C-alpha positions in Angstrom: -0.1 0.0 0.0 2.8 2.2 0.7 4.1 1.9 -2.7 1.1 3.9 -4.1 2.3 7.1 -2.4 5.4 6.8 -4.7 3.6 5.3 -7.9 0.7 8.2 -7.9 3.0 11.2 -7.9 5.5 9.6 -10.3 2.5 8.7 -12.6 1.2 12.3 -12.3 4.7 13.8 -13.0 5.1 11.6 -16.1 1.6 12.4 -17.5 2.2 16.1 -17.1 5.6 15.8 -19.0 3.9 14.0 -21.6 1.1 16.5 -22.1 3.8 19.3 -22.0 5.7 17.4 -24.7 2.6 17.3 -26.9 1.7 20.8 -26.6 5.1 22.0 -27.2 5.2 19.6 -30.5 1.9 21.3 -31.6 3.1 24.7 -30.8 6.3 24.3 -32.7 4.6 22.8 -36.0 6.0 19.5 -35.5 2.6 18.1 -37.0 2.4 20.6 -40.1 3.4 18.1 -42.6 2.9 14.5 -41.9 3.1 13.0 -45.5 6.0 15.2 -46.9 9.0 12.9 -45.2 7.3 9.7 -46.1 7.1 10.8 -50.0 10.5 12.7 -49.9 12.4 9.1 -49.4 11.3 8.3 -52.9 13.2 10.9 -54.6 17.0 11.0 -55.0 17.3 14.9 -54.8 14.7 17.0 -53.7 15.1 20.8 -54.0 12.6 21.4 -51.2 15.2 20.0 -48.8 17.6 22.8 -49.8 17.6 26.3 -48.5 17.1 29.3 -51.0 20.7 30.2 -51.5 21.8 26.6 -52.3 19.0 26.3 -54.8 20.5 29.4 -56.5 23.9 28.1 -56.3 23.1 24.7 -57.8 20.9 26.3 -60.6 23.9 28.7 -61.4 26.6 25.7 -61.4 23.9 24.0 -63.8 23.6 27.1 -66.1 27.5 27.5 -66.3 28.0 23.8 -66.8 25.6 23.9 -69.8 26.8 27.1 -71.1 29.0 26.8 -74.5 32.7 27.8 -73.9 33.1 31.6 -74.8 34.6 31.9 -78.6 37.5 34.5 -79.3 36.8 36.6 -82.4 40.4 37.6 -82.9 43.2 35.0 -83.1 46.0 35.3 -80.6 49.6 36.4 -81.7 52.5 35.3 -79.8 
């Protein structure tokens, strides 16, 4: 019977901790997108995971790689 004096407060503490964790998760948008991570694993590279700066840098590198090399109009003399 004396163990109940320990178990009841311990249960209430754990319950309050679980309720606090749930409300913290809701407040910090942890449940915002439930399906996104499940679908994201199906793609090799997802640009949505990149920051806007990384997206611009990747696009600039792709444009630079696809651009033809510059042509000189005048021949060089040595």
